[in-house]
mmCIF entry with sequence, helices, sheets and N, C-alpha, C, O atoms, coordinates in Angstrom:
data_MODEL
# 
_entry.id   MODEL 
# 
_entity.id                         1 
_entity.type                       polymer 
_entity.pdbx_number_of_molecules   1 
# 
_entity_poly.entity_id                      1 
_entity_poly.type                           'polypeptide(L)' 
_entity_poly.nstd_linkage                   no 
_entity_poly.nstd_monomer                   no 
_entity_poly.pdbx_seq_one_letter_code       MIATSTVKFARELDPNDVRHLKSDMTRSRVRLEIQIGTKVKIVNGEDEESKSRDQK 
_entity_poly.pdbx_seq_one_letter_code_can   MIATSTVKFARELDPNDVRHLKSDMTRSRVRLEIQIGTKVKIVNGEDEESKSRDQK 
_entity_poly.pdbx_strand_id                 A 
# 
loop_
_entity_poly_seq.entity_id 
_entity_poly_seq.num 
_entity_poly_seq.mon_id 
_entity_poly_seq.hetero 
1 1  MET n 
1 2  ILE n 
1 3  ALA n 
1 4  THR n 
1 5  SER n 
1 6  THR n 
1 7  VAL n 
1 8  LYS n 
1 9  PHE n 
1 10 ALA n 
1 11 ARG n 
1 12 GLU n 
1 13 LEU n 
1 14 ASP n 
1 15 PRO n 
1 16 ASN n 
1 17 ASP n 
1 18 VAL n 
1 19 ARG n 
1 20 HIS n 
1 21 LEU n 
1 22 LYS n 
1 23 SER n 
1 24 ASP n 
1 25 MET n 
1 26 THR n 
1 27 ARG n 
1 28 SER n 
1 29 ARG n 
1 30 VAL n 
1 31 ARG n 
1 32 LEU n 
1 33 GLU n 
1 34 ILE n 
1 35 GLN n 
1 36 ILE n 
1 37 GLY n 
1 38 THR n 
1 39 LYS n 
1 40 VAL n 
1 41 LYS n 
1 42 ILE n 
1 43 VAL n 
1 44 ASN n 
1 45 GLY n 
1 46 GLU n 
1 47 ASP n 
1 48 GLU n 
1 49 GLU n 
1 50 SER n 
1 51 LYS n 
1 52 SER n 
1 53 ARG n 
1 54 ASP n 
1 55 GLN n 
1 56 LYS n 
# 
_struct_asym.id          A 
_struct_asym.entity_id   1 
# 
loop_
_struct_conf.conf_type_id 
_struct_conf.id 
_struct_conf.pdbx_PDB_helix_id 
_struct_conf.beg_label_comp_id 
_struct_conf.beg_label_asym_id 
_struct_conf.beg_label_seq_id 
_struct_conf.pdbx_beg_PDB_ins_code 
_struct_conf.end_label_comp_id 
_struct_conf.end_label_asym_id 
_struct_conf.end_label_seq_id 
_struct_conf.pdbx_end_PDB_ins_code 
_struct_conf.beg_auth_comp_id 
_struct_conf.beg_auth_asym_id 
_struct_conf.beg_auth_seq_id 
_struct_conf.end_auth_comp_id 
_struct_conf.end_auth_asym_id 
_struct_conf.end_auth_seq_id 
_struct_conf.pdbx_PDB_helix_class 
_struct_conf.details 
_struct_conf.pdbx_PDB_helix_length 
HELX_P HELX_P1 AA1 ILE A 2  ? GLU A 12 ? ILE A 2  GLU A 12 1 ? 11 
HELX_P HELX_P2 AA2 PRO A 15 ? VAL A 43 ? PRO A 15 VAL A 43 1 ? 29 
HELX_P HELX_P3 AA3 GLU A 48 ? GLN A 55 ? GLU A 48 GLN A 55 1 ? 8  
# 
_struct_conf_type.id          HELX_P 
_struct_conf_type.criteria    ? 
_struct_conf_type.reference   ? 
# 
loop_
_atom_site.group_PDB 
_atom_site.id 
_atom_site.type_symbol 
_atom_site.label_atom_id 
_atom_site.label_alt_id 
_atom_site.label_comp_id 
_atom_site.label_asym_id 
_atom_site.label_entity_id 
_atom_site.label_seq_id 
_atom_site.pdbx_PDB_ins_code 
_atom_site.Cartn_x 
_atom_site.Cartn_y 
_atom_site.Cartn_z 
_atom_site.occupancy 
_atom_site.B_iso_or_equiv 
_atom_site.pdbx_formal_charge 
_atom_site.auth_seq_id 
_atom_site.auth_comp_id 
_atom_site.auth_asym_id 
_atom_site.auth_atom_id 
_atom_site.pdbx_PDB_model_num 
ATOM 1   N N  . MET A 1 1  ? 0.808  -1.204 0.058   1.00 0.00 ? 1  MET A N  1 
ATOM 2   C CA . MET A 1 1  ? -0.016 0.037  -0.029  1.00 0.00 ? 1  MET A CA 1 
ATOM 3   C C  . MET A 1 1  ? 0.825  1.251  -0.020  1.00 0.00 ? 1  MET A C  1 
ATOM 4   O O  . MET A 1 1  ? 0.582  2.181  -0.790  1.00 0.00 ? 1  MET A O  1 
ATOM 5   N N  . ILE A 1 2  ? 1.828  1.282  0.841   1.00 0.00 ? 2  ILE A N  1 
ATOM 6   C CA . ILE A 1 2  ? 2.732  2.398  0.951   1.00 0.00 ? 2  ILE A CA 1 
ATOM 7   C C  . ILE A 1 2  ? 3.547  2.699  -0.400  1.00 0.00 ? 2  ILE A C  1 
ATOM 8   O O  . ILE A 1 2  ? 3.701  3.803  -0.922  1.00 0.00 ? 2  ILE A O  1 
ATOM 9   N N  . ALA A 1 3  ? 4.021  1.488  -0.834  1.00 0.00 ? 3  ALA A N  1 
ATOM 10  C CA . ALA A 1 3  ? 4.831  1.593  -2.102  1.00 0.00 ? 3  ALA A CA 1 
ATOM 11  C C  . ALA A 1 3  ? 4.013  2.096  -3.241  1.00 0.00 ? 3  ALA A C  1 
ATOM 12  O O  . ALA A 1 3  ? 4.486  2.903  -4.041  1.00 0.00 ? 3  ALA A O  1 
ATOM 13  N N  . THR A 1 4  ? 2.794  1.639  -3.335  1.00 0.00 ? 4  THR A N  1 
ATOM 14  C CA . THR A 1 4  ? 1.876  2.033  -4.451  1.00 0.00 ? 4  THR A CA 1 
ATOM 15  C C  . THR A 1 4  ? 1.625  3.525  -4.305  1.00 0.00 ? 4  THR A C  1 
ATOM 16  O O  . THR A 1 4  ? 1.737  4.276  -5.273  1.00 0.00 ? 4  THR A O  1 
ATOM 17  N N  . SER A 1 5  ? 1.296  3.941  -3.130  1.00 0.00 ? 5  SER A N  1 
ATOM 18  C CA . SER A 1 5  ? 1.058  5.472  -3.021  1.00 0.00 ? 5  SER A CA 1 
ATOM 19  C C  . SER A 1 5  ? 2.296  6.261  -3.271  1.00 0.00 ? 5  SER A C  1 
ATOM 20  O O  . SER A 1 5  ? 2.203  7.366  -3.805  1.00 0.00 ? 5  SER A O  1 
ATOM 21  N N  . THR A 1 6  ? 3.480  5.754  -2.912  1.00 0.00 ? 6  THR A N  1 
ATOM 22  C CA . THR A 1 6  ? 4.747  6.413  -3.212  1.00 0.00 ? 6  THR A CA 1 
ATOM 23  C C  . THR A 1 6  ? 5.009  6.494  -4.684  1.00 0.00 ? 6  THR A C  1 
ATOM 24  O O  . THR A 1 6  ? 5.468  7.527  -5.171  1.00 0.00 ? 6  THR A O  1 
ATOM 25  N N  . VAL A 1 7  ? 4.726  5.419  -5.423  1.00 0.00 ? 7  VAL A N  1 
ATOM 26  C CA . VAL A 1 7  ? 4.925  5.457  -6.852  1.00 0.00 ? 7  VAL A CA 1 
ATOM 27  C C  . VAL A 1 7  ? 3.991  6.486  -7.581  1.00 0.00 ? 7  VAL A C  1 
ATOM 28  O O  . VAL A 1 7  ? 4.366  7.243  -8.475  1.00 0.00 ? 7  VAL A O  1 
ATOM 29  N N  . LYS A 1 8  ? 2.729  6.406  -7.076  1.00 0.00 ? 8  LYS A N  1 
ATOM 30  C CA . LYS A 1 8  ? 1.787  7.441  -7.633  1.00 0.00 ? 8  LYS A CA 1 
ATOM 31  C C  . LYS A 1 8  ? 2.241  8.844  -7.338  1.00 0.00 ? 8  LYS A C  1 
ATOM 32  O O  . LYS A 1 8  ? 2.167  9.700  -8.220  1.00 0.00 ? 8  LYS A O  1 
ATOM 33  N N  . PHE A 1 9  ? 2.708  9.121  -6.137  1.00 0.00 ? 9  PHE A N  1 
ATOM 34  C CA . PHE A 1 9  ? 3.227  10.375 -5.715  1.00 0.00 ? 9  PHE A CA 1 
ATOM 35  C C  . PHE A 1 9  ? 4.462  10.733 -6.576  1.00 0.00 ? 9  PHE A C  1 
ATOM 36  O O  . PHE A 1 9  ? 4.578  11.885 -6.993  1.00 0.00 ? 9  PHE A O  1 
ATOM 37  N N  . ALA A 1 10 ? 5.331  9.849  -6.840  1.00 0.00 ? 10 ALA A N  1 
ATOM 38  C CA . ALA A 1 10 ? 6.537  10.043 -7.648  1.00 0.00 ? 10 ALA A CA 1 
ATOM 39  C C  . ALA A 1 10 ? 6.168  10.398 -9.040  1.00 0.00 ? 10 ALA A C  1 
ATOM 40  O O  . ALA A 1 10 ? 6.830  11.224 -9.668  1.00 0.00 ? 10 ALA A O  1 
ATOM 41  N N  . ARG A 1 11 ? 5.140  9.804  -9.539  1.00 0.00 ? 11 ARG A N  1 
ATOM 42  C CA . ARG A 1 11 ? 4.739  10.116 -10.959 1.00 0.00 ? 11 ARG A CA 1 
ATOM 43  C C  . ARG A 1 11 ? 4.237  11.606 -11.152 1.00 0.00 ? 11 ARG A C  1 
ATOM 44  O O  . ARG A 1 11 ? 4.316  12.176 -12.241 1.00 0.00 ? 11 ARG A O  1 
ATOM 45  N N  . GLU A 1 12 ? 3.739  12.166 -10.061 1.00 0.00 ? 12 GLU A N  1 
ATOM 46  C CA . GLU A 1 12 ? 3.195  13.470 -10.098 1.00 0.00 ? 12 GLU A CA 1 
ATOM 47  C C  . GLU A 1 12 ? 4.257  14.546 -9.937  1.00 0.00 ? 12 GLU A C  1 
ATOM 48  O O  . GLU A 1 12 ? 3.986  15.719 -10.194 1.00 0.00 ? 12 GLU A O  1 
ATOM 49  N N  . LEU A 1 13 ? 5.425  14.184 -9.529  1.00 0.00 ? 13 LEU A N  1 
ATOM 50  C CA . LEU A 1 13 ? 6.536  15.039 -9.307  1.00 0.00 ? 13 LEU A CA 1 
ATOM 51  C C  . LEU A 1 13 ? 7.256  15.316 -10.588 1.00 0.00 ? 13 LEU A C  1 
ATOM 52  O O  . LEU A 1 13 ? 7.160  14.541 -11.540 1.00 0.00 ? 13 LEU A O  1 
ATOM 53  N N  . ASP A 1 14 ? 7.972  16.402 -10.629 1.00 0.00 ? 14 ASP A N  1 
ATOM 54  C CA . ASP A 1 14 ? 8.942  16.789 -11.633 1.00 0.00 ? 14 ASP A CA 1 
ATOM 55  C C  . ASP A 1 14 ? 10.081 15.767 -11.533 1.00 0.00 ? 14 ASP A C  1 
ATOM 56  O O  . ASP A 1 14 ? 10.379 15.364 -10.409 1.00 0.00 ? 14 ASP A O  1 
ATOM 57  N N  . PRO A 1 15 ? 10.758 15.302 -12.624 1.00 0.00 ? 15 PRO A N  1 
ATOM 58  C CA . PRO A 1 15 ? 11.815 14.409 -12.525 1.00 0.00 ? 15 PRO A CA 1 
ATOM 59  C C  . PRO A 1 15 ? 13.006 14.877 -11.685 1.00 0.00 ? 15 PRO A C  1 
ATOM 60  O O  . PRO A 1 15 ? 13.656 14.059 -11.035 1.00 0.00 ? 15 PRO A O  1 
ATOM 61  N N  . ASN A 1 16 ? 13.289 16.134 -11.688 1.00 0.00 ? 16 ASN A N  1 
ATOM 62  C CA . ASN A 1 16 ? 14.284 16.676 -10.777 1.00 0.00 ? 16 ASN A CA 1 
ATOM 63  C C  . ASN A 1 16 ? 14.033 16.551 -9.356  1.00 0.00 ? 16 ASN A C  1 
ATOM 64  O O  . ASN A 1 16 ? 14.942 16.314 -8.560  1.00 0.00 ? 16 ASN A O  1 
ATOM 65  N N  . ASP A 1 17 ? 12.632 16.728 -8.964  1.00 0.00 ? 17 ASP A N  1 
ATOM 66  C CA . ASP A 1 17 ? 12.220 16.532 -7.707  1.00 0.00 ? 17 ASP A CA 1 
ATOM 67  C C  . ASP A 1 17 ? 12.326 15.087 -7.215  1.00 0.00 ? 17 ASP A C  1 
ATOM 68  O O  . ASP A 1 17 ? 12.700 14.794 -6.080  1.00 0.00 ? 17 ASP A O  1 
ATOM 69  N N  . VAL A 1 18 ? 11.988 14.253 -8.105  1.00 0.00 ? 18 VAL A N  1 
ATOM 70  C CA . VAL A 1 18 ? 12.093 12.715 -7.813  1.00 0.00 ? 18 VAL A CA 1 
ATOM 71  C C  . VAL A 1 18 ? 13.588 12.351 -7.521  1.00 0.00 ? 18 VAL A C  1 
ATOM 72  O O  . VAL A 1 18 ? 13.910 11.601 -6.600  1.00 0.00 ? 18 VAL A O  1 
ATOM 73  N N  . ARG A 1 19 ? 14.484 12.948 -8.390  1.00 0.00 ? 19 ARG A N  1 
ATOM 74  C CA . ARG A 1 19 ? 15.965 12.677 -8.103  1.00 0.00 ? 19 ARG A CA 1 
ATOM 75  C C  . ARG A 1 19 ? 16.362 13.105 -6.727  1.00 0.00 ? 19 ARG A C  1 
ATOM 76  O O  . ARG A 1 19 ? 17.072 12.400 -6.010  1.00 0.00 ? 19 ARG A O  1 
ATOM 77  N N  . HIS A 1 20 ? 15.882 14.303 -6.358  1.00 0.00 ? 20 HIS A N  1 
ATOM 78  C CA . HIS A 1 20 ? 16.302 14.815 -4.995  1.00 0.00 ? 20 HIS A CA 1 
ATOM 79  C C  . HIS A 1 20 ? 15.639 14.003 -3.897  1.00 0.00 ? 20 HIS A C  1 
ATOM 80  O O  . HIS A 1 20 ? 16.223 13.780 -2.836  1.00 0.00 ? 20 HIS A O  1 
ATOM 81  N N  . LEU A 1 21 ? 14.371 13.546 -4.168  1.00 0.00 ? 21 LEU A N  1 
ATOM 82  C CA . LEU A 1 21 ? 13.718 12.735 -3.165  1.00 0.00 ? 21 LEU A CA 1 
ATOM 83  C C  . LEU A 1 21 ? 14.408 11.409 -2.952  1.00 0.00 ? 21 LEU A C  1 
ATOM 84  O O  . LEU A 1 21 ? 14.519 10.933 -1.822  1.00 0.00 ? 21 LEU A O  1 
ATOM 85  N N  . LYS A 1 22 ? 14.878 10.804 -4.045  1.00 0.00 ? 22 LYS A N  1 
ATOM 86  C CA . LYS A 1 22 ? 15.525 9.533  -4.001  1.00 0.00 ? 22 LYS A CA 1 
ATOM 87  C C  . LYS A 1 22 ? 16.844 9.673  -3.274  1.00 0.00 ? 22 LYS A C  1 
ATOM 88  O O  . LYS A 1 22 ? 17.222 8.789  -2.505  1.00 0.00 ? 22 LYS A O  1 
ATOM 89  N N  . SER A 1 23 ? 17.565 10.788 -3.505  1.00 0.00 ? 23 SER A N  1 
ATOM 90  C CA . SER A 1 23 ? 18.919 11.004 -2.859  1.00 0.00 ? 23 SER A CA 1 
ATOM 91  C C  . SER A 1 23 ? 18.715 11.243 -1.365  1.00 0.00 ? 23 SER A C  1 
ATOM 92  O O  . SER A 1 23 ? 19.490 10.747 -0.547  1.00 0.00 ? 23 SER A O  1 
ATOM 93  N N  . ASP A 1 24 ? 17.649 12.019 -0.997  1.00 0.00 ? 24 ASP A N  1 
ATOM 94  C CA . ASP A 1 24 ? 17.260 12.261 0.396   1.00 0.00 ? 24 ASP A CA 1 
ATOM 95  C C  . ASP A 1 24 ? 16.948 10.900 1.052   1.00 0.00 ? 24 ASP A C  1 
ATOM 96  O O  . ASP A 1 24 ? 17.456 10.620 2.138   1.00 0.00 ? 24 ASP A O  1 
ATOM 97  N N  . MET A 1 25 ? 16.172 10.102 0.450   1.00 0.00 ? 25 MET A N  1 
ATOM 98  C CA . MET A 1 25 ? 15.789 8.773  1.043   1.00 0.00 ? 25 MET A CA 1 
ATOM 99  C C  . MET A 1 25 ? 16.997 7.902  1.178   1.00 0.00 ? 25 MET A C  1 
ATOM 100 O O  . MET A 1 25 ? 17.160 7.219  2.189   1.00 0.00 ? 25 MET A O  1 
ATOM 101 N N  . THR A 1 26 ? 17.839 7.910  0.198   1.00 0.00 ? 26 THR A N  1 
ATOM 102 C CA . THR A 1 26 ? 19.122 7.089  0.272   1.00 0.00 ? 26 THR A CA 1 
ATOM 103 C C  . THR A 1 26 ? 19.993 7.614  1.431   1.00 0.00 ? 26 THR A C  1 
ATOM 104 O O  . THR A 1 26 ? 20.572 6.818  2.170   1.00 0.00 ? 26 THR A O  1 
ATOM 105 N N  . ARG A 1 27 ? 20.083 8.861  1.586   1.00 0.00 ? 27 ARG A N  1 
ATOM 106 C CA . ARG A 1 27 ? 20.900 9.492  2.673   1.00 0.00 ? 27 ARG A CA 1 
ATOM 107 C C  . ARG A 1 27 ? 20.332 9.092  3.998   1.00 0.00 ? 27 ARG A C  1 
ATOM 108 O O  . ARG A 1 27 ? 21.055 8.768  4.940   1.00 0.00 ? 27 ARG A O  1 
ATOM 109 N N  . SER A 1 28 ? 19.051 9.118  4.055   1.00 0.00 ? 28 SER A N  1 
ATOM 110 C CA . SER A 1 28 ? 18.352 8.733  5.404   1.00 0.00 ? 28 SER A CA 1 
ATOM 111 C C  . SER A 1 28 ? 18.554 7.294  5.754   1.00 0.00 ? 28 SER A C  1 
ATOM 112 O O  . SER A 1 28 ? 18.785 6.900  6.897   1.00 0.00 ? 28 SER A O  1 
ATOM 113 N N  . ARG A 1 29 ? 18.442 6.457  4.588   1.00 0.00 ? 29 ARG A N  1 
ATOM 114 C CA . ARG A 1 29 ? 18.656 4.983  4.821   1.00 0.00 ? 29 ARG A CA 1 
ATOM 115 C C  . ARG A 1 29 ? 20.011 4.683  5.314   1.00 0.00 ? 29 ARG A C  1 
ATOM 116 O O  . ARG A 1 29 ? 20.205 3.920  6.260   1.00 0.00 ? 29 ARG A O  1 
ATOM 117 N N  . VAL A 1 30 ? 21.007 5.325  4.627   1.00 0.00 ? 30 VAL A N  1 
ATOM 118 C CA . VAL A 1 30 ? 22.411 5.043  4.966   1.00 0.00 ? 30 VAL A CA 1 
ATOM 119 C C  . VAL A 1 30 ? 22.692 5.528  6.441   1.00 0.00 ? 30 VAL A C  1 
ATOM 120 O O  . VAL A 1 30 ? 23.338 4.837  7.229   1.00 0.00 ? 30 VAL A O  1 
ATOM 121 N N  . ARG A 1 31 ? 22.187 6.710  6.748   1.00 0.00 ? 31 ARG A N  1 
ATOM 122 C CA . ARG A 1 31 ? 22.328 7.171  8.205   1.00 0.00 ? 31 ARG A CA 1 
ATOM 123 C C  . ARG A 1 31 ? 21.761 6.177  9.189   1.00 0.00 ? 31 ARG A C  1 
ATOM 124 O O  . ARG A 1 31 ? 22.374 5.891  10.217  1.00 0.00 ? 31 ARG A O  1 
ATOM 125 N N  . LEU A 1 32 ? 20.602 5.654  8.883   1.00 0.00 ? 32 LEU A N  1 
ATOM 126 C CA . LEU A 1 32 ? 19.877 4.711  9.721   1.00 0.00 ? 32 LEU A CA 1 
ATOM 127 C C  . LEU A 1 32 ? 20.743 3.392  9.853   1.00 0.00 ? 32 LEU A C  1 
ATOM 128 O O  . LEU A 1 32 ? 20.870 2.826  10.939  1.00 0.00 ? 32 LEU A O  1 
ATOM 129 N N  . GLU A 1 33 ? 21.305 2.953  8.736   1.00 0.00 ? 33 GLU A N  1 
ATOM 130 C CA . GLU A 1 33 ? 22.094 1.661  8.687   1.00 0.00 ? 33 GLU A CA 1 
ATOM 131 C C  . GLU A 1 33 ? 23.379 1.937  9.561   1.00 0.00 ? 33 GLU A C  1 
ATOM 132 O O  . GLU A 1 33 ? 23.769 1.070  10.343  1.00 0.00 ? 33 GLU A O  1 
ATOM 133 N N  . ILE A 1 34 ? 23.996 3.062  9.442   1.00 0.00 ? 34 ILE A N  1 
ATOM 134 C CA . ILE A 1 34 ? 25.119 3.413  10.263  1.00 0.00 ? 34 ILE A CA 1 
ATOM 135 C C  . ILE A 1 34 ? 24.772 3.370  11.736  1.00 0.00 ? 34 ILE A C  1 
ATOM 136 O O  . ILE A 1 34 ? 25.487 2.776  12.543  1.00 0.00 ? 34 ILE A O  1 
ATOM 137 N N  . GLN A 1 35 ? 23.632 4.025  12.084  1.00 0.00 ? 35 GLN A N  1 
ATOM 138 C CA . GLN A 1 35 ? 23.256 4.073  13.502  1.00 0.00 ? 35 GLN A CA 1 
ATOM 139 C C  . GLN A 1 35 ? 22.968 2.676  14.054  1.00 0.00 ? 35 GLN A C  1 
ATOM 140 O O  . GLN A 1 35 ? 23.371 2.361  15.173  1.00 0.00 ? 35 GLN A O  1 
ATOM 141 N N  . ILE A 1 36 ? 22.279 1.842  13.285  1.00 0.00 ? 36 ILE A N  1 
ATOM 142 C CA . ILE A 1 36 ? 22.014 0.496  13.720  1.00 0.00 ? 36 ILE A CA 1 
ATOM 143 C C  . ILE A 1 36 ? 23.234 -0.278 13.873  1.00 0.00 ? 36 ILE A C  1 
ATOM 144 O O  . ILE A 1 36 ? 23.368 -1.017 14.848  1.00 0.00 ? 36 ILE A O  1 
ATOM 145 N N  . GLY A 1 37 ? 24.205 -0.155 12.911  1.00 0.00 ? 37 GLY A N  1 
ATOM 146 C CA . GLY A 1 37 ? 25.377 -0.921 12.949  1.00 0.00 ? 37 GLY A CA 1 
ATOM 147 C C  . GLY A 1 37 ? 26.230 -0.520 14.208  1.00 0.00 ? 37 GLY A C  1 
ATOM 148 O O  . GLY A 1 37 ? 26.820 -1.375 14.869  1.00 0.00 ? 37 GLY A O  1 
ATOM 149 N N  . THR A 1 38 ? 26.266 0.753  14.494  1.00 0.00 ? 38 THR A N  1 
ATOM 150 C CA . THR A 1 38 ? 26.937 1.336  15.659  1.00 0.00 ? 38 THR A CA 1 
ATOM 151 C C  . THR A 1 38 ? 26.310 0.732  16.943  1.00 0.00 ? 38 THR A C  1 
ATOM 152 O O  . THR A 1 38 ? 26.998 0.222  17.827  1.00 0.00 ? 38 THR A O  1 
ATOM 153 N N  . LYS A 1 39 ? 25.009 0.821  16.983  1.00 0.00 ? 39 LYS A N  1 
ATOM 154 C CA . LYS A 1 39 ? 24.419 0.246  18.211  1.00 0.00 ? 39 LYS A CA 1 
ATOM 155 C C  . LYS A 1 39 ? 24.634 -1.310 18.370  1.00 0.00 ? 39 LYS A C  1 
ATOM 156 O O  . LYS A 1 39 ? 24.775 -1.804 19.488  1.00 0.00 ? 39 LYS A O  1 
ATOM 157 N N  . VAL A 1 40 ? 24.651 -1.994 17.324  1.00 0.00 ? 40 VAL A N  1 
ATOM 158 C CA . VAL A 1 40 ? 24.939 -3.500 17.431  1.00 0.00 ? 40 VAL A CA 1 
ATOM 159 C C  . VAL A 1 40 ? 26.365 -3.643 17.904  1.00 0.00 ? 40 VAL A C  1 
ATOM 160 O O  . VAL A 1 40 ? 26.628 -4.500 18.748  1.00 0.00 ? 40 VAL A O  1 
ATOM 161 N N  . LYS A 1 41 ? 27.280 -2.873 17.420  1.00 0.00 ? 41 LYS A N  1 
ATOM 162 C CA . LYS A 1 41 ? 28.638 -3.041 17.805  1.00 0.00 ? 41 LYS A CA 1 
ATOM 163 C C  . LYS A 1 41 ? 28.821 -2.702 19.364  1.00 0.00 ? 41 LYS A C  1 
ATOM 164 O O  . LYS A 1 41 ? 29.538 -3.382 20.098  1.00 0.00 ? 41 LYS A O  1 
ATOM 165 N N  . ILE A 1 42 ? 28.137 -1.638 19.769  1.00 0.00 ? 42 ILE A N  1 
ATOM 166 C CA . ILE A 1 42 ? 28.199 -1.284 21.221  1.00 0.00 ? 42 ILE A CA 1 
ATOM 167 C C  . ILE A 1 42 ? 27.623 -2.326 22.111  1.00 0.00 ? 42 ILE A C  1 
ATOM 168 O O  . ILE A 1 42 ? 28.176 -2.637 23.167  1.00 0.00 ? 42 ILE A O  1 
ATOM 169 N N  . VAL A 1 43 ? 26.452 -2.900 21.671  1.00 0.00 ? 43 VAL A N  1 
ATOM 170 C CA . VAL A 1 43 ? 25.731 -3.912 22.437  1.00 0.00 ? 43 VAL A CA 1 
ATOM 171 C C  . VAL A 1 43 ? 26.626 -5.164 22.525  1.00 0.00 ? 43 VAL A C  1 
ATOM 172 O O  . VAL A 1 43 ? 26.605 -5.870 23.534  1.00 0.00 ? 43 VAL A O  1 
ATOM 173 N N  . ASN A 1 44 ? 27.399 -5.432 21.485  1.00 0.00 ? 44 ASN A N  1 
ATOM 174 C CA . ASN A 1 44 ? 28.244 -6.636 21.415  1.00 0.00 ? 44 ASN A CA 1 
ATOM 175 C C  . ASN A 1 44 ? 29.580 -6.315 22.011  1.00 0.00 ? 44 ASN A C  1 
ATOM 176 O O  . ASN A 1 44 ? 30.437 -7.197 22.067  1.00 0.00 ? 44 ASN A O  1 
ATOM 177 N N  . GLY A 1 45 ? 29.808 -5.124 22.454  1.00 0.00 ? 45 GLY A N  1 
ATOM 178 C CA . GLY A 1 45 ? 31.141 -4.831 23.103  1.00 0.00 ? 45 GLY A CA 1 
ATOM 179 C C  . GLY A 1 45 ? 32.198 -4.586 22.025  1.00 0.00 ? 45 GLY A C  1 
ATOM 180 O O  . GLY A 1 45 ? 33.378 -4.757 22.329  1.00 0.00 ? 45 GLY A O  1 
ATOM 181 N N  . GLU A 1 46 ? 31.875 -4.206 20.818  1.00 0.00 ? 46 GLU A N  1 
ATOM 182 C CA . GLU A 1 46 ? 32.829 -4.034 19.783  1.00 0.00 ? 46 GLU A CA 1 
ATOM 183 C C  . GLU A 1 46 ? 33.203 -2.644 19.541  1.00 0.00 ? 46 GLU A C  1 
ATOM 184 O O  . GLU A 1 46 ? 33.771 -2.372 18.484  1.00 0.00 ? 46 GLU A O  1 
ATOM 185 N N  . ASP A 1 47 ? 32.938 -1.688 20.442  1.00 0.00 ? 47 ASP A N  1 
ATOM 186 C CA . ASP A 1 47 ? 33.158 -0.297 20.193  1.00 0.00 ? 47 ASP A CA 1 
ATOM 187 C C  . ASP A 1 47 ? 34.691 -0.028 20.287  1.00 0.00 ? 47 ASP A C  1 
ATOM 188 O O  . ASP A 1 47 ? 35.450 -0.849 20.803  1.00 0.00 ? 47 ASP A O  1 
ATOM 189 N N  . GLU A 1 48 ? 35.103 1.132  19.777  1.00 0.00 ? 48 GLU A N  1 
ATOM 190 C CA . GLU A 1 48 ? 36.539 1.391  19.748  1.00 0.00 ? 48 GLU A CA 1 
ATOM 191 C C  . GLU A 1 48 ? 37.245 1.550  21.071  1.00 0.00 ? 48 GLU A C  1 
ATOM 192 O O  . GLU A 1 48 ? 38.440 1.283  21.191  1.00 0.00 ? 48 GLU A O  1 
ATOM 193 N N  . GLU A 1 49 ? 36.530 1.967  22.017  1.00 0.00 ? 49 GLU A N  1 
ATOM 194 C CA . GLU A 1 49 ? 37.142 2.184  23.299  1.00 0.00 ? 49 GLU A CA 1 
ATOM 195 C C  . GLU A 1 49 ? 37.416 0.826  23.910  1.00 0.00 ? 49 GLU A C  1 
ATOM 196 O O  . GLU A 1 49 ? 38.470 0.695  24.532  1.00 0.00 ? 49 GLU A O  1 
ATOM 197 N N  . SER A 1 50 ? 36.620 -0.157 23.807  1.00 0.00 ? 50 SER A N  1 
ATOM 198 C CA . SER A 1 50 ? 36.982 -1.489 24.377  1.00 0.00 ? 50 SER A CA 1 
ATOM 199 C C  . SER A 1 50 ? 38.102 -2.081 23.603  1.00 0.00 ? 50 SER A C  1 
ATOM 200 O O  . SER A 1 50 ? 38.948 -2.755 24.190  1.00 0.00 ? 50 SER A O  1 
ATOM 201 N N  . LYS A 1 51 ? 38.164 -1.878 22.350  1.00 0.00 ? 51 LYS A N  1 
ATOM 202 C CA . LYS A 1 51 ? 39.237 -2.383 21.481  1.00 0.00 ? 51 LYS A CA 1 
ATOM 203 C C  . LYS A 1 51 ? 40.587 -1.865 21.991  1.00 0.00 ? 51 LYS A C  1 
ATOM 204 O O  . LYS A 1 51 ? 41.546 -2.620 22.153  1.00 0.00 ? 51 LYS A O  1 
ATOM 205 N N  . SER A 1 52 ? 40.627 -0.539 22.240  1.00 0.00 ? 52 SER A N  1 
ATOM 206 C CA . SER A 1 52 ? 41.902 0.139  22.678  1.00 0.00 ? 52 SER A CA 1 
ATOM 207 C C  . SER A 1 52 ? 42.274 -0.269 24.095  1.00 0.00 ? 52 SER A C  1 
ATOM 208 O O  . SER A 1 52 ? 43.446 -0.441 24.429  1.00 0.00 ? 52 SER A O  1 
ATOM 209 N N  . ARG A 1 53 ? 41.247 -0.419 24.914  1.00 0.00 ? 53 ARG A N  1 
ATOM 210 C CA . ARG A 1 53 ? 41.471 -0.962 26.333  1.00 0.00 ? 53 ARG A CA 1 
ATOM 211 C C  . ARG A 1 53 ? 42.040 -2.408 26.342  1.00 0.00 ? 53 ARG A C  1 
ATOM 212 O O  . ARG A 1 53 ? 42.887 -2.721 27.179  1.00 0.00 ? 53 ARG A O  1 
ATOM 213 N N  . ASP A 1 54 ? 41.607 -3.249 25.464  1.00 0.00 ? 54 ASP A N  1 
ATOM 214 C CA . ASP A 1 54 ? 42.023 -4.600 25.434  1.00 0.00 ? 54 ASP A CA 1 
ATOM 215 C C  . ASP A 1 54 ? 43.474 -4.673 24.880  1.00 0.00 ? 54 ASP A C  1 
ATOM 216 O O  . ASP A 1 54 ? 44.196 -5.603 25.239  1.00 0.00 ? 54 ASP A O  1 
ATOM 217 N N  . GLN A 1 55 ? 43.908 -3.765 24.054  1.00 0.00 ? 55 GLN A N  1 
ATOM 218 C CA . GLN A 1 55 ? 45.256 -3.745 23.492  1.00 0.00 ? 55 GLN A CA 1 
ATOM 219 C C  . GLN A 1 55 ? 46.271 -3.300 24.553  1.00 0.00 ? 55 GLN A C  1 
ATOM 220 O O  . GLN A 1 55 ? 47.436 -3.671 24.412  1.00 0.00 ? 55 GLN A O  1 
ATOM 221 N N  . LYS A 1 56 ? 45.971 -2.625 25.484  1.00 0.00 ? 56 LYS A N  1 
ATOM 222 C CA . LYS A 1 56 ? 46.848 -2.017 26.456  1.00 0.00 ? 56 LYS A CA 1 
ATOM 223 C C  . LYS A 1 56 ? 47.403 -3.056 27.434  1.00 0.00 ? 56 LYS A C  1 
ATOM 224 O O  . LYS A 1 56 ? 48.171 -2.711 28.332  1.00 0.00 ? 56 LYS A O  1 
# 
């Protein structure tokens, strides 16, 4: 349902607006993936501070 309405919405936009919208969505997705990856590393104890403490 959401994808269908998004496609209809995208068809009504100017092609340049669609390009900007796609890049904004990609940027948001990448930011979210980085945040999730960072949280997973912290939960698993793989953050940079613990690595440097282990090496000392």
